[in-house]
Every structure is written in structure tokens, then in C-alpha cells.
C-alpha positions in Angstrom: -6.2 3.9 42.6 -3.2 2.0 41.1 -4.8 1.4 37.7 -5.7 5.1 37.5 -2.2 6.2 38.6 -0.7 4.0 35.9 -3.1 5.4 33.4 -2.0 8.9 34.2 1.6 8.0 33.7 0.9 6.3 30.4 -1.3 9.1 29.2 1.4 11.6 29.9 3.9 9.7 27.8 1.4 9.1 25.0 0.0 12.7 25.3 -3.5 11.4 25.3 -6.6 11.4 27.6 -7.6 8.6 29.8 -10.8 7.4 31.4 -10.6 6.7 35.1 -11.8 3.4 36.5 -14.3 4.3 39.2 -15.6 0.9 40.3 -14.0 -2.4 41.4 -14.8 -5.8 40.1 -15.1 -7.4 36.7 -15.6 -4.9 33.9 -14.7 -4.1 30.3 -11.5 -2.1 30.0 -10.3 0.0 27.1 -6.7 -0.5 25.9 -5.1 2.1 28.1 -7.0 0.8 31.2 -6.0 -2.8 30.4 -2.3 -1.8 30.0 -2.4 0.0 33.3 -4.0 -3.0 35.0 -1.3 -5.2 33.6 1.5 -2.9 34.9 0.4 -2.7 38.6 3.3 -3.6 40.8 1.9 -2.4 44.2 -0.6 -5.2 44.8 0.9 -8.6 45.6 4.1 -9.6 43.9 5.4 -10.2 40.4 3.6 -13.5 40.1 0.3 -11.6 40.7 1.3 -9.0 38.1 1.9 -11.6 35.5 -1.4 -13.3 36.4 -3.1 -10.0 35.7 -1.3 -9.9 32.3 -2.5 -13.5 31.5 -6.1 -12.5 32.5 -6.0 -9.6 30.0 -4.5 -11.7 27.2 -7.1 -14.5 27.7 -9.9 -11.8 27.6 -8.4 -10.4 24.4 -8.2 -13.9 22.9 -11.9 -14.6 23.8 -13.0 -11.3 22.2 -10.9 -12.0 19.1 -12.7 -15.3 18.7 -16.0 -13.4 18.4 -14.7 -11.1 15.7 -15.0 -11.7 12.0 -11.9 -12.3 9.8 -12.4 -8.8 8.3 -12.5 -7.2 11.7 -9.4 -9.0 12.8 -7.5 -8.0 9.7 -8.5 -4.4 10.2 -7.3 -4.4 13.8 -4.0 -6.1 12.8 -3.4 -3.5 10.1 -4.1 -0.7 12.5 -1.6 -1.8 15.1 1.0 -3.5 13.0 3.4 -0.5 12.9 3.3 -0.3 16.7 4.4 -4.0 17.2 7.9 -5.5 16.9 7.7 -9.0 15.5 9.6 -11.2 13.1 6.3 -12.0 11.4 5.0 -9.9 8.5 1.4 -8.7 8.3 0.3 -11.4 5.9 1.5 -14.1 8.3 -0.3 -12.5 11.2 -3.5 -12.2 9.3 -3.2 -15.9 8.3 -2.7 -16.9 12.0 -5.7 -14.8 13.0 -7.9 -16.6 10.5 -7.5 -19.7 12.7 -8.0 -18.0 16.0 -11.2 -19.9 16.8 -9.1 -23.1 16.9 -6.5 -21.7 19.4 -6.8 -22.5 23.1 -4.7 -21.4 26.0 -3.9 -24.8 27.6 -1.4 -23.7 30.3 -0.6 -20.6 32.2 2.9 -21.6 33.4 5.8 -19.3 33.1 9.5 -19.4 32.6 11.3 -20.4 34.7 8.8 -23.2 35.5 7.1 -22.6 38.8 8.5 -25.9 40.1 12.0 -25.1 39.0 12.6 -21.6 40.4 13.5 -19.8 43.5 13.5 -16.2 44.7 15.9 -14.1 46.6 16.9 -10.5 47.3 20.0 -10.0 45.1 22.0 -7.0 46.2 20.9 -3.8 44.5 18.7 -5.7 42.1 16.3 -6.5 45.0 13.8 -9.3 44.8 14.5 -11.6 41.9 13.1 -14.8 40.4 15.9 -17.2 39.6 15.9 -20.6 37.8 17.2 -23.3 40.1 18.9 -24.5 36.9 18.5 -22.7 33.6 19.6 -25.9 31.9 16.8 -28.0 33.4 14.3 -25.2 32.6 15.3 -25.1 29.0 15.0 -28.9 28.8 11.5 -28.7 30.4 10.5 -25.9 27.9 11.5 -28.0 24.9 9.5 -31.0 26.2 6.5 -28.7 26.9 6.6 -26.8 23.6 7.9 -29.4 21.2 7.4 -32.7 22.9 11.2 -33.3 22.8 11.8 -35.9 25.5 15.6 -36.1 25.3 16.5 -32.5 24.4 20.1 -31.6 25.2 20.7 -27.9 25.9 23.4 -26.1 24.0 26.8 -25.4 25.5 25.8 -21.7 25.7 22.7 -22.6 27.8 24.9 -24.7 30.0 27.4 -21.8 30.4 24.6 -19.3 31.2 23.1 -21.8 33.7 26.5 -22.1 35.5 26.9 -18.3 35.5 23.4 -17.7 37.0 24.1 -20.3 39.7 27.5 -18.8 40.5 26.0 -15.2 40.7 23.0 -16.1 42.8 24.0 -19.0 45.1 24.6 -16.7 48.1 21.3 -14.9 47.7 18.5 -17.4 46.8 16.4 -19.5 49.1 
């Protein structure tokens, strides 16, 4: 019911039709259905919502690996004006040419699951908070760029202190 309720809301905004999902279980979703599935907030928690998003992205990547370069270029051209990115279309098409070589090697998030906490923070409600933004940024640089001794900027250190000061009375 949640996927269909989200579809209704999205379809109203986009002024388009939608196809209800009538069965549970593994199935092929169209774009609107997949978007609605990714947005569900009423089942589980935010971590489960982001897990649904990752499942969809992995499925899209798997399907893209089966497509020809011409098909991928056609898709990229058809959606490019609906995407905000610092890449131009030629860079995207070039990256898509190597898609069969790409693998999703980790599903971790940011903040790192071992370096976060949660709490109900005033009117904001339930929030995910880095135990230390500084240590999370250091971890991210090691994970993404293999930088073992990365030193976060003074701005990151300031933000880290501000987050700690703003959340210390609320988080677990």
C-alpha cells in the first residue's frame, strides 16, 4: 500500500498516470514505482529506506551492464536535462562505456555505521548524528582515496565541534 500511496503523490506532482503494484515480492518496477519504493518511510527506519535505495541502484546498475553502449547513450541523452551534475553529457557517456567494469564493493553510508549515533533532537525528531564528523571525514578519505594520514580541514573540525555541541544532550 505504501508504494502505491507514494506513486499517487508523485504522479499528482508530475501530472502523469501510474501503474499500481498489486503483488508483493521480487518484481520488475518501472521508474515511478522504483522511485516510490525508494521513498517509503513507514516501514522500518531510515536505514531500511536507504537500503531500499541501494537495492534499486544495484538493480539499475545490473541492468545497465546488459545494455549496449548505444542504448546507454540514448538513455543518458533522454534524462540528462532532468539531472543536476557537474559532469557534461560527453563525460557521462564516456563513464557509461566502462560500466561493465564497475562493481559496487561496499554499501556503507556516511556517517560510517560504526561511527554514528541516533537521538531525538528537539523539533527535528529522530536524527542520525556522527559521533565525530572529523573522524568520519578521515575514514571517508581512507576509504575512497586510500589516504591513511588524512588531516581534515579546519572547517571540518569546526563543523564537527558544532555538531557535538548541538547534539550532546540528545544522542545516545
